[in-house]
BALOBA-1460 file (C-alpha; in Angstrom, 3 decimals):
// residues 356
<rec num="1" residu="m" x="2.241" y="-23.636" z="-20.900"/>
<rec num="2" residu="v" x="3.527" y="-23.652" z="-24.458"/>
<rec num="3" residu="g" x="5.280" y="-20.473" z="-25.489"/>
<rec num="4" residu="l" x="5.611" y="-18.932" z="-21.995"/>
<rec num="5" residu="t" x="8.702" y="-18.813" z="-19.816"/>
<rec num="6" residu="i" x="8.362" y="-17.991" z="-16.112"/>
<rec num="7" residu="r" x="11.556" y="-16.646" z="-14.570"/>
<rec num="8" residu="p" x="12.933" y="-13.999" z="-12.199"/>
<rec num="9" residu="a" x="12.585" y="-10.533" z="-13.740"/>
<rec num="10" residu="g" x="15.329" y="-7.922" z="-13.761"/>
<rec num="11" residu="p" x="15.876" y="-4.273" z="-14.699"/>
<rec num="12" residu="e" x="16.230" y="-5.226" z="-18.367"/>
<rec num="13" residu="d" x="12.559" y="-6.325" z="-18.285"/>
<rec num="14" residu="h" x="11.190" y="-2.969" z="-17.157"/>
<rec num="15" residu="a" x="9.650" y="-1.979" z="-20.506"/>
<rec num="16" residu="a" x="7.753" y="-5.287" z="-20.801"/>
<rec num="17" residu="l" x="6.530" y="-5.050" z="-17.195"/>
<rec num="18" residu="e" x="5.361" y="-1.462" z="-17.706"/>
<rec num="19" residu="d" x="3.413" y="-2.540" z="-20.787"/>
<rec num="20" residu="l" x="1.731" y="-5.208" z="-18.644"/>
<rec num="21" residu="f" x="0.750" y="-2.613" z="-16.027"/>
<rec num="22" residu="r" x="-0.766" y="-0.423" z="-18.738"/>
<rec num="23" residu="a" x="-2.784" y="-3.384" z="-20.030"/>
<rec num="24" residu="t" x="-4.243" y="-4.312" z="-16.630"/>
<rec num="25" residu="s" x="-6.192" y="-2.391" z="-14.000"/>
<rec num="26" residu="m" x="-7.454" y="-2.802" z="-10.427"/>
<rec num="27" residu="g" x="-10.983" y="-2.414" z="-9.105"/>
<rec num="28" residu="s" x="-14.362" y="-2.587" z="-10.769"/>
<rec num="29" residu="s" x="-16.440" y="0.551" z="-10.059"/>
<rec num="30" residu="i" x="-13.265" y="2.665" z="-10.314"/>
<rec num="31" residu="r" x="-10.544" y="1.071" z="-12.447"/>
<rec num="32" residu="l" x="-7.019" y="2.172" z="-11.610"/>
<rec num="33" residu="n" x="-3.793" y="1.668" z="-13.518"/>
<rec num="34" residu="i" x="-0.489" y="1.727" z="-11.653"/>
<rec num="35" residu="e" x="2.443" y="3.232" z="-13.529"/>
<rec num="36" residu="r" x="5.988" y="2.346" z="-12.481"/>
<rec num="37" residu="d" x="8.032" y="4.348" z="-14.987"/>
<rec num="38" residu="p" x="10.930" y="4.896" z="-15.284"/>
<rec num="39" residu="d" x="12.034" y="1.911" z="-13.163"/>
<rec num="40" residu="y" x="9.699" y="-0.791" z="-11.862"/>
<rec num="41" residu="f" x="12.389" y="-1.966" z="-9.456"/>
<rec num="42" residu="a" x="12.657" y="1.419" z="-7.720"/>
<rec num="43" residu="g" x="9.162" y="0.736" z="-6.375"/>
<rec num="44" residu="a" x="10.033" y="-2.901" z="-5.643"/>
<rec num="45" residu="r" x="12.855" y="-1.719" z="-3.367"/>
<rec num="46" residu="v" x="10.350" y="0.455" z="-1.478"/>
<rec num="47" residu="q" x="7.938" y="-2.464" z="-1.104"/>
<rec num="48" residu="a" x="10.516" y="-5.001" z="0.087"/>
<rec num="49" residu="d" x="13.976" y="-5.084" z="1.638"/>
<rec num="50" residu="q" x="14.737" y="-8.120" z="-0.538"/>
<rec num="51" residu="p" x="12.841" y="-7.811" z="-3.849"/>
<rec num="52" residu="c" x="11.783" y="-11.062" z="-5.519"/>
<rec num="53" residu="v" x="9.976" y="-10.470" z="-8.810"/>
<rec num="54" residu="w" x="8.842" y="-13.274" z="-11.099"/>
<rec num="55" residu="a" x="7.219" y="-12.802" z="-14.491"/>
<rec num="56" residu="a" x="6.011" y="-14.839" z="-17.455"/>
<rec num="57" residu="f" x="7.148" y="-13.877" z="-20.961"/>
<rec num="58" residu="d" x="6.061" y="-15.097" z="-24.361"/>
<rec num="59" residu="e" x="8.449" y="-15.849" z="-27.210"/>
<rec num="60" residu="s" x="8.423" y="-12.204" z="-28.349"/>
<rec num="61" residu="g" x="9.411" y="-10.942" z="-24.871"/>
<rec num="62" residu="r" x="5.950" y="-9.627" z="-24.018"/>
<rec num="63" residu="a" x="5.094" y="-9.962" z="-20.303"/>
<rec num="64" residu="a" x="2.055" y="-12.182" z="-19.790"/>
<rec num="65" residu="g" x="2.041" y="-12.193" z="-15.987"/>
<rec num="66" residu="l" x="3.795" y="-10.827" z="-12.904"/>
<rec num="67" residu="l" x="3.984" y="-11.441" z="-9.160"/>
<rec num="68" residu="s" x="6.279" y="-9.834" z="-6.597"/>
<rec num="69" residu="a" x="7.128" y="-11.909" z="-3.515"/>
<rec num="70" residu="g" x="9.868" y="-9.904" z="-1.833"/>
<rec num="71" residu="k" x="10.758" y="-10.074" z="1.847"/>
<rec num="72" residu="r" x="10.586" y="-7.308" z="4.397"/>
<rec num="73" residu="r" x="11.333" y="-7.185" z="8.101"/>
<rec num="74" residu="v" x="8.218" y="-7.019" z="10.293"/>
<rec num="75" residu="r" x="7.310" y="-7.308" z="13.952"/>
<rec num="76" residu="v" x="5.079" y="-10.258" z="14.819"/>
<rec num="77" residu="g" x="4.645" y="-12.593" z="17.776"/>
<rec num="78" residu="g" x="6.751" y="-10.437" z="20.074"/>
<rec num="79" residu="g" x="9.808" y="-10.453" z="17.803"/>
<rec num="80" residu="e" x="11.056" y="-9.648" z="14.325"/>
<rec num="81" residu="r" x="11.120" y="-11.821" z="11.227"/>
<rec num="82" residu="d" x="11.512" y="-11.558" z="7.471"/>
<rec num="83" residu="m" x="8.143" y="-12.076" z="5.797"/>
<rec num="84" residu="r" x="7.141" y="-12.139" z="2.157"/>
<rec num="85" residu="y" x="4.705" y="-9.616" z="0.732"/>
<rec num="86" residu="l" x="2.752" y="-10.753" z="-2.333"/>
<rec num="87" residu="c" x="1.843" y="-7.823" z="-4.559"/>
<rec num="88" residu="d" x="1.672" y="-6.535" z="-8.133"/>
<rec num="89" residu="l" x="-0.212" y="-9.647" z="-9.286"/>
<rec num="90" residu="r" x="-0.982" y="-9.042" z="-12.948"/>
<rec num="91" residu="i" x="-2.129" y="-11.345" z="-15.750"/>
<rec num="92" residu="h" x="-2.549" y="-9.963" z="-19.243"/>
<rec num="93" residu="r" x="-6.092" y="-10.309" z="-20.569"/>
<rec num="94" residu="d" x="-4.834" y="-12.650" z="-23.321"/>
<rec num="95" residu="w" x="-3.893" y="-15.205" z="-20.647"/>
<rec num="96" residu="q" x="-6.550" y="-14.626" z="-17.976"/>
<rec num="97" residu="r" x="-8.457" y="-17.777" z="-18.973"/>
<rec num="98" residu="s" x="-5.303" y="-19.861" z="-19.048"/>
<rec num="99" residu="t" x="-3.567" y="-21.906" z="-16.344"/>
<rec num="100" residu="l" x="-0.860" y="-19.250" z="-15.909"/>
<rec num="101" residu="l" x="-1.922" y="-18.255" z="-12.381"/>
<rec num="102" residu="a" x="-1.876" y="-21.846" z="-11.114"/>
<rec num="103" residu="r" x="1.390" y="-22.589" z="-12.892"/>
<rec num="104" residu="g" x="3.015" y="-19.485" z="-11.444"/>
<rec num="105" residu="f" x="1.981" y="-20.314" z="-7.885"/>
<rec num="106" residu="r" x="3.226" y="-23.905" z="-8.256"/>
<rec num="107" residu="l" x="6.593" y="-22.542" z="-9.344"/>
<rec num="108" residu="l" x="6.702" y="-20.110" z="-6.400"/>
<rec num="109" residu="k" x="5.952" y="-22.945" z="-4.001"/>
<rec num="110" residu="r" x="8.767" y="-25.005" z="-5.472"/>
<rec num="111" residu="e" x="11.385" y="-22.302" z="-6.115"/>
<rec num="112" residu="v" x="10.699" y="-19.405" z="-3.717"/>
<rec num="113" residu="f" x="8.704" y="-20.363" z="-0.604"/>
<rec num="114" residu="a" x="10.428" y="-22.350" z="2.153"/>
<rec num="115" residu="p" x="8.431" y="-25.258" z="3.635"/>
<rec num="116" residu="g" x="5.781" y="-23.866" z="5.966"/>
<rec num="117" residu="e" x="6.471" y="-20.244" z="4.947"/>
<rec num="118" residu="w" x="3.589" y="-17.739" z="4.931"/>
<rec num="119" residu="a" x="3.279" y="-14.349" z="3.265"/>
<rec num="120" residu="q" x="1.073" y="-11.261" z="3.562"/>
<rec num="121" residu="t" x="-1.076" y="-9.643" z="0.921"/>
<rec num="122" residu="l" x="-3.883" y="-7.111" z="0.503"/>
<rec num="123" residu="v" x="-6.785" y="-7.365" z="-1.951"/>
<rec num="124" residu="l" x="-9.235" y="-4.529" z="-2.593"/>
<rec num="125" residu="e" x="-12.762" y="-5.377" z="-1.428"/>
<rec num="126" residu="d" x="-13.924" y="-4.008" z="-4.769"/>
<rec num="127" residu="n" x="-11.967" y="-6.719" z="-6.600"/>
<rec num="128" residu="v" x="-14.581" y="-9.417" z="-6.090"/>
<rec num="129" residu="r" x="-13.396" y="-11.709" z="-8.877"/>
<rec num="130" residu="a" x="-9.827" y="-11.747" z="-7.573"/>
<rec num="131" residu="i" x="-10.969" y="-12.565" z="-4.023"/>
<rec num="132" residu="e" x="-13.187" y="-15.402" z="-5.236"/>
<rec num="133" residu="l" x="-10.422" y="-16.891" z="-7.387"/>
<rec num="134" residu="l" x="-7.529" y="-16.497" z="-4.971"/>
<rec num="135" residu="s" x="-9.478" y="-17.902" z="-2.013"/>
<rec num="136" residu="s" x="-10.807" y="-20.888" z="-3.995"/>
<rec num="137" residu="r" x="-7.721" y="-23.112" z="-3.486"/>
<rec num="138" residu="r" x="-8.331" y="-24.485" z="-6.965"/>
<rec num="139" residu="a" x="-5.495" y="-26.013" z="-8.999"/>
<rec num="140" residu="g" x="-3.041" y="-25.993" z="-6.103"/>
<rec num="141" residu="l" x="-3.422" y="-22.329" z="-5.190"/>
<rec num="142" residu="p" x="-2.255" y="-21.506" z="-1.660"/>
<rec num="143" residu="e" x="-4.617" y="-20.826" z="1.227"/>
<rec num="144" residu="y" x="-5.640" y="-17.201" z="1.568"/>
<rec num="145" residu="r" x="-6.473" y="-16.978" z="5.247"/>
<rec num="146" residu="p" x="-8.389" y="-13.814" z="6.281"/>
<rec num="147" residu="a" x="-6.361" y="-11.675" z="8.684"/>
<rec num="148" residu="g" x="-8.267" y="-8.453" z="9.221"/>
<rec num="149" residu="t" x="-9.833" y="-5.557" z="7.373"/>
<rec num="150" residu="y" x="-7.781" y="-2.674" z="6.005"/>
<rec num="151" residu="l" x="-9.214" y="0.818" z="5.498"/>
<rec num="152" residu="t" x="-7.912" y="3.612" z="3.311"/>
<rec num="153" residu="w" x="-8.981" y="7.239" z="3.248"/>
<rec num="154" residu="l" x="-8.424" y="9.574" z="0.294"/>
<rec num="155" residu="l" x="-8.581" y="13.069" z="1.776"/>
<rec num="156" residu="p" x="-8.697" y="16.469" z="0.061"/>
<rec num="157" residu="s" x="-7.393" y="19.685" z="1.564"/>
<rec num="158" residu="q" x="-9.636" y="20.775" z="4.427"/>
<rec num="159" residu="a" x="-9.713" y="22.424" z="7.834"/>
<rec num="160" residu="v" x="-9.504" y="19.923" z="10.698"/>
<rec num="161" residu="a" x="-10.585" y="20.634" z="14.263"/>
<rec num="162" residu="a" x="-7.621" y="19.568" z="16.410"/>
<rec num="163" residu="d" x="-6.291" y="20.132" z="19.919"/>
<rec num="164" residu="p" x="-4.364" y="23.452" z="19.898"/>
<rec num="165" residu="a" x="-2.266" y="22.139" z="22.792"/>
<rec num="166" residu="i" x="-0.579" y="19.707" z="20.354"/>
<rec num="167" residu="p" x="1.655" y="21.821" z="18.090"/>
<rec num="168" residu="v" x="2.911" y="20.307" z="14.829"/>
<rec num="169" residu="r" x="6.046" y="21.220" z="12.903"/>
<rec num="170" residu="r" x="8.350" y="19.892" z="10.216"/>
<rec num="171" residu="a" x="10.927" y="17.342" z="11.347"/>
<rec num="172" residu="r" x="14.654" y="18.056" z="11.618"/>
<rec num="173" residu="r" x="17.578" y="15.628" z="11.561"/>
<rec num="174" residu="t" x="18.069" y="16.193" z="15.288"/>
<rec num="175" residu="d" x="14.628" y="14.589" z="15.771"/>
<rec num="176" residu="l" x="15.704" y="11.213" z="14.380"/>
<rec num="177" residu="p" x="16.351" y="9.477" z="17.762"/>
<rec num="178" residu="d" x="12.944" y="10.538" z="19.110"/>
<rec num="179" residu="m" x="11.236" y="9.593" z="15.857"/>
<rec num="180" residu="q" x="12.788" y="6.142" z="16.092"/>
<rec num="181" residu="r" x="11.626" y="5.840" z="19.708"/>
<rec num="182" residu="v" x="8.027" y="6.839" z="18.991"/>
<rec num="183" residu="y" x="7.775" y="4.616" z="15.911"/>
<rec num="184" residu="a" x="9.330" y="1.570" z="17.617"/>
<rec num="185" residu="a" x="6.938" y="1.826" z="20.569"/>
<rec num="186" residu="a" x="3.918" y="2.032" z="18.250"/>
<rec num="187" residu="a" x="5.218" y="-0.852" z="16.123"/>
<rec num="188" residu="r" x="5.443" y="-3.130" z="19.168"/>
<rec num="189" residu="r" x="1.673" y="-2.729" z="19.610"/>
<rec num="190" residu="r" x="0.895" y="-3.789" z="16.026"/>
<rec num="191" residu="s" x="1.323" y="-7.142" z="14.322"/>
<rec num="192" residu="f" x="3.276" y="-7.039" z="11.038"/>
<rec num="193" residu="a" x="4.521" y="-3.480" z="11.591"/>
<rec num="194" residu="p" x="7.485" y="-2.915" z="9.253"/>
<rec num="195" residu="v" x="10.849" y="-2.564" z="10.950"/>
<rec num="196" residu="l" x="12.132" y="0.836" z="9.801"/>
<rec num="197" residu="d" x="15.418" y="2.661" z="10.352"/>
<rec num="198" residu="f" x="15.008" y="6.403" z="9.920"/>
<rec num="199" residu="n" x="18.757" y="6.822" z="9.629"/>
<rec num="200" residu="d" x="18.375" y="5.231" z="6.189"/>
<rec num="201" residu="l" x="16.337" y="8.181" z="4.858"/>
<rec num="202" residu="g" x="17.602" y="8.954" z="1.389"/>
<rec num="203" residu="g" x="18.310" y="5.286" z="0.634"/>
<rec num="204" residu="p" x="16.358" y="3.077" z="-1.820"/>
<rec num="205" residu="a" x="13.778" y="2.045" z="0.797"/>
<rec num="206" residu="w" x="12.884" y="5.728" z="1.306"/>
<rec num="207" residu="r" x="13.244" y="6.927" z="-2.279"/>
<rec num="208" residu="d" x="12.378" y="10.637" z="-2.656"/>
<rec num="209" residu="l" x="11.459" y="11.078" z="1.016"/>
<rec num="210" residu="a" x="13.685" y="13.339" z="3.124"/>
<rec num="211" residu="i" x="13.490" y="14.256" z="6.806"/>
<rec num="212" residu="e" x="11.635" y="17.466" z="5.882"/>
<rec num="213" residu="g" x="8.806" y="15.295" z="4.547"/>
<rec num="214" residu="f" x="7.847" y="14.285" z="8.091"/>
<rec num="215" residu="l" x="5.530" y="16.127" z="10.440"/>
<rec num="216" residu="i" x="6.228" y="15.998" z="14.176"/>
<rec num="217" residu="a" x="3.643" y="16.488" z="16.931"/>
<rec num="218" residu="e" x="4.713" y="17.650" z="20.371"/>
<rec num="219" residu="k" x="2.874" y="17.169" z="23.626"/>
<rec num="220" residu="d" x="4.030" y="18.382" z="27.024"/>
<rec num="221" residu="g" x="7.270" y="19.557" z="25.422"/>
<rec num="222" residu="r" x="8.307" y="16.255" z="23.860"/>
<rec num="223" residu="i" x="7.856" y="14.529" z="20.511"/>
<rec num="224" residu="s" x="4.694" y="12.440" z="20.773"/>
<rec num="225" residu="g" x="3.728" y="11.618" z="17.188"/>
<rec num="226" residu="m" x="4.878" y="11.541" z="13.598"/>
<rec num="227" residu="l" x="3.577" y="11.201" z="10.063"/>
<rec num="228" residu="g" x="5.517" y="11.118" z="6.798"/>
<rec num="229" residu="l" x="4.111" y="12.727" z="3.639"/>
<rec num="230" residu="w" x="5.478" y="10.785" z="0.687"/>
<rec num="231" residu="d" x="5.110" y="11.992" z="-2.892"/>
<rec num="232" residu="q" x="6.008" y="8.941" z="-5.010"/>
<rec num="233" residu="t" x="5.162" y="10.497" z="-8.376"/>
<rec num="234" residu="a" x="8.710" y="10.028" z="-9.670"/>
<rec num="235" residu="f" x="8.486" y="6.233" z="-9.505"/>
<rec num="236" residu="q" x="4.830" y="5.261" z="-8.989"/>
<rec num="237" residu="r" x="1.542" y="6.833" z="-10.095"/>
<rec num="238" residu="l" x="-2.147" y="5.932" z="-9.889"/>
<rec num="239" residu="r" x="-4.066" y="6.766" z="-13.056"/>
<rec num="240" residu="i" x="-7.816" y="6.519" z="-13.626"/>
<rec num="241" residu="a" x="-8.355" y="3.825" z="-16.271"/>
<rec num="242" residu="g" x="-12.144" y="4.158" z="-16.269"/>
<rec num="243" residu="y" x="-15.392" y="3.770" z="-14.350"/>
<rec num="244" residu="s" x="-18.256" y="1.338" z="-14.284"/>
<rec num="245" residu="q" x="-21.205" y="2.328" z="-16.461"/>
<rec num="246" residu="a" x="-23.243" y="3.422" z="-13.453"/>
<rec num="247" residu="l" x="-20.443" y="5.541" z="-11.991"/>
<rec num="248" residu="s" x="-19.693" y="7.091" z="-15.386"/>
<rec num="249" residu="l" x="-23.291" y="8.294" z="-15.548"/>
<rec num="250" residu="l" x="-23.169" y="9.616" z="-11.970"/>
<rec num="251" residu="r" x="-19.758" y="11.284" z="-12.281"/>
<rec num="252" residu="p" x="-20.974" y="14.740" z="-13.463"/>
<rec num="253" residu="l" x="-23.554" y="14.888" z="-10.662"/>
<rec num="254" residu="w" x="-21.001" y="13.638" z="-8.127"/>
<rec num="255" residu="n" x="-18.457" y="16.286" z="-9.166"/>
<rec num="256" residu="a" x="-21.078" y="19.029" z="-9.032"/>
<rec num="257" residu="g" x="-21.820" y="17.978" z="-5.470"/>
<rec num="258" residu="t" x="-18.152" y="18.095" z="-4.462"/>
<rec num="259" residu="l" x="-17.996" y="21.765" z="-5.438"/>
<rec num="260" residu="i" x="-20.456" y="22.372" z="-2.627"/>
<rec num="261" residu="s" x="-19.327" y="19.754" z="-0.111"/>
<rec num="262" residu="g" x="-15.582" y="20.031" z="-0.710"/>
<rec num="263" residu="g" x="-15.299" y="16.273" z="-1.227"/>
<rec num="264" residu="v" x="-13.038" y="14.283" z="-3.550"/>
<rec num="265" residu="p" x="-13.973" y="14.789" z="-7.232"/>
<rec num="266" residu="l" x="-13.812" y="11.896" z="-9.682"/>
<rec num="267" residu="p" x="-11.104" y="12.726" z="-12.262"/>
<rec num="268" residu="k" x="-11.708" y="12.062" z="-15.916"/>
<rec num="269" residu="p" x="-10.333" y="8.778" z="-17.324"/>
<rec num="270" residu="g" x="-6.662" y="9.129" z="-18.152"/>
<rec num="271" residu="d" x="-5.898" y="11.542" z="-15.302"/>
<rec num="272" residu="a" x="-3.321" y="10.682" z="-12.637"/>
<rec num="273" residu="l" x="-4.281" y="11.230" z="-9.018"/>
<rec num="274" residu="p" x="-2.285" y="14.075" z="-7.388"/>
<rec num="275" residu="l" x="-1.303" y="12.017" z="-4.385"/>
<rec num="276" residu="r" x="0.774" y="11.983" z="-1.237"/>
<rec num="277" residu="k" x="0.847" y="8.881" z="0.970"/>
<rec num="278" residu="a" x="0.993" y="8.883" z="4.763"/>
<rec num="279" residu="t" x="3.869" y="6.709" z="5.975"/>
<rec num="280" residu="a" x="5.337" y="5.644" z="9.331"/>
<rec num="281" residu="v" x="2.305" y="6.931" z="11.265"/>
<rec num="282" residu="a" x="2.952" y="6.627" z="15.006"/>
<rec num="283" residu="c" x="1.508" y="8.275" z="18.116"/>
<rec num="284" residu="e" x="2.315" y="7.815" z="21.807"/>
<rec num="285" residu="s" x="-0.302" y="5.750" z="23.621"/>
<rec num="286" residu="d" x="-2.144" y="5.406" z="20.284"/>
<rec num="287" residu="d" x="-3.776" y="8.749" z="21.056"/>
<rec num="288" residu="p" x="-6.128" y="9.762" z="18.181"/>
<rec num="289" residu="a" x="-5.866" y="13.410" z="19.245"/>
<rec num="290" residu="i" x="-2.186" y="13.386" z="18.265"/>
<rec num="291" residu="l" x="-2.915" y="11.946" z="14.831"/>
<rec num="292" residu="r" x="-5.772" y="14.427" z="14.423"/>
<rec num="293" residu="a" x="-3.313" y="17.275" z="14.978"/>
<rec num="294" residu="l" x="-0.893" y="15.791" z="12.444"/>
<rec num="295" residu="l" x="-3.666" y="15.360" z="9.874"/>
<rec num="296" residu="g" x="-4.785" y="18.931" z="10.465"/>
<rec num="297" residu="r" x="-1.367" y="20.242" z="9.485"/>
<rec num="298" residu="a" x="-1.013" y="17.781" z="6.575"/>
<rec num="299" residu="l" x="-4.374" y="18.710" z="5.072"/>
<rec num="300" residu="q" x="-3.831" y="22.416" z="5.662"/>
<rec num="301" residu="d" x="-0.614" y="22.182" z="3.603"/>
<rec num="302" residu="a" x="-2.093" y="19.851" z="0.959"/>
<rec num="303" residu="d" x="-2.462" y="22.418" z="-1.861"/>
<rec num="304" residu="d" x="-4.065" y="20.485" z="-4.714"/>
<rec num="305" residu="k" x="-2.825" y="17.063" z="-3.612"/>
<rec num="306" residu="l" x="-4.879" y="14.306" z="-2.022"/>
<rec num="307" residu="l" x="-3.645" y="12.497" z="1.067"/>
<rec num="308" residu="l" x="-3.865" y="8.696" z="1.199"/>
<rec num="309" residu="v" x="-3.999" y="7.222" z="4.722"/>
<rec num="310" residu="g" x="-4.347" y="3.526" z="5.536"/>
<rec num="311" residu="m" x="-4.601" y="1.316" z="8.622"/>
<rec num="312" residu="s" x="-6.353" y="-1.665" z="10.147"/>
<rec num="313" residu="a" x="-10.054" y="-1.118" z="10.813"/>
<rec num="314" residu="a" x="-9.283" y="-2.186" z="14.402"/>
<rec num="315" residu="d" x="-6.529" y="0.407" z="14.906"/>
<rec num="316" residu="p" x="-7.405" y="2.847" z="17.716"/>
<rec num="317" residu="l" x="-5.918" y="5.655" z="15.597"/>
<rec num="318" residu="a" x="-8.725" y="5.208" z="13.066"/>
<rec num="319" residu="a" x="-10.877" y="7.363" z="15.350"/>
<rec num="320" residu="a" x="-8.806" y="10.361" z="14.226"/>
<rec num="321" residu="l" x="-10.266" y="10.037" z="10.707"/>
<rec num="322" residu="q" x="-13.891" y="10.254" z="11.812"/>
<rec num="323" residu="g" x="-15.778" y="13.164" z="10.296"/>
<rec num="324" residu="l" x="-13.125" y="14.063" z="7.725"/>
<rec num="325" residu="r" x="-14.254" y="14.701" z="4.180"/>
<rec num="326" residu="g" x="-12.998" y="12.218" z="1.635"/>
<rec num="327" residu="r" x="-13.421" y="8.756" z="0.177"/>
<rec num="328" residu="q" x="-13.063" y="5.611" z="2.288"/>
<rec num="329" residu="d" x="-12.297" y="2.228" z="0.739"/>
<rec num="330" residu="q" x="-11.831" y="-1.216" z="2.218"/>
<rec num="331" residu="g" x="-9.467" y="-4.085" z="1.559"/>
<rec num="332" residu="r" x="-8.917" y="-7.569" z="2.881"/>
<rec num="333" residu="h" x="-5.673" y="-8.556" z="4.542"/>
<rec num="334" residu="f" x="-4.681" y="-12.188" z="3.995"/>
<rec num="335" residu="l" x="-1.938" y="-14.513" z="5.168"/>
<rec num="336" residu="v" x="-0.936" y="-16.799" z="2.313"/>
<rec num="337" residu="g" x="0.672" y="-20.236" z="2.509"/>
<rec num="338" residu="w" x="0.380" y="-23.853" z="1.481"/>
<rec num="339" residu="e" x="1.091" y="-25.729" z="4.691"/>
<rec num="340" residu="g" x="1.436" y="-25.388" z="8.436"/>
<rec num="341" residu="e" x="0.145" y="-22.409" z="10.392"/>
<rec num="342" residu="p" x="0.835" y="-18.706" z="9.848"/>
<rec num="343" residu="p" x="2.608" y="-16.714" z="12.562"/>
<rec num="344" residu="a" x="0.475" y="-15.911" z="15.594"/>
<rec num="345" residu="w" x="-0.821" y="-12.362" z="15.403"/>
<rec num="346" residu="q" x="-3.423" y="-10.085" z="16.937"/>
<rec num="347" residu="e" x="-5.271" y="-6.892" z="16.120"/>
<rec num="348" residu="p" x="-4.457" y="-4.231" z="15.341"/>
<rec num="349" residu="f" x="-2.176" y="-5.156" z="12.474"/>
<rec num="350" residu="a" x="-0.049" y="-2.631" z="10.618"/>
<rec num="351" residu="f" x="0.407" y="-2.154" z="6.898"/>
<rec num="352" residu="d" x="2.127" y="0.952" z="5.559"/>
<rec num="353" residu="v" x="-0.028" y="2.306" z="2.740"/>
<rec num="354" residu="a" x="3.053" y="3.868" z="1.135"/>
<rec num="355" residu="r" x="4.654" y="0.429" z="0.715"/>
<rec num="356" residu="i" x="1.735" y="-1.357" z="-0.977"/>
């Protein structure tokens, strides 16, 4: 494409990439902008152990497109492997009717993907146009093979009925070995669970999350569950870009109703969501009662922040979210590749909502 250069992006490109994020949004009924100030690559190091960011730039240095294809360690097929995660796909509106998407994927196939390599990605169910385009296989696009449904819950502060026999407290550094044990056991039961080392807390993969950010559930005198509460405001924010015409008209009525029901209000365009993300969720025997106790403490301590929780629709822990007030959304999980077969997997799959 005349005038565009596609190349690996680096820290010196942050300002151009941030401008691209501001110029693009996700979703249709609710349009969201992601902000990555002051350093796009701080978030990239949370998303992937080995960041791999490619972008297209015009002759003035403006970013026309972006795709991250970094690798992270996951559990699949009874073992561990490095697997790419495709995310942050953005094309500036000035190039959305061009061949940039096809050209970028052809370059990734040639320069980044190994023969027969497959990646993971998530696409919001609300993003109908993106799903139709990406799954079309037009112009040499890779295959987007469906691999399960992903649910997210946006939860306001609320009282949660939970088992009083499962006390919950803040984690301490002396809990790290038991936290690693509980998480590893849960990860073995889930395809694509990220391989995490809690001794690395404080490093770039856990930016701004300390041990005190984790809640610990105890059952029969031992640690039986865990949930991290991650405030990523310092390096990633979700801002309301706007609403569909129908939702804009309904917003005042919706917000009036939330005053009575205690639900999630719709912020005005331009507002950032006050958000914490649940990370490294793990419970012994996949017991929903343990997660329910953890959520009870998390939502009791929420103040004015919303809690974002995500997991496979087939995850047995999803039962813990039943009956909670909040907004539920749905996404599609895909395995992406050009040739061969993806790794063998089974439900439930895991995808850490804090690393999307």
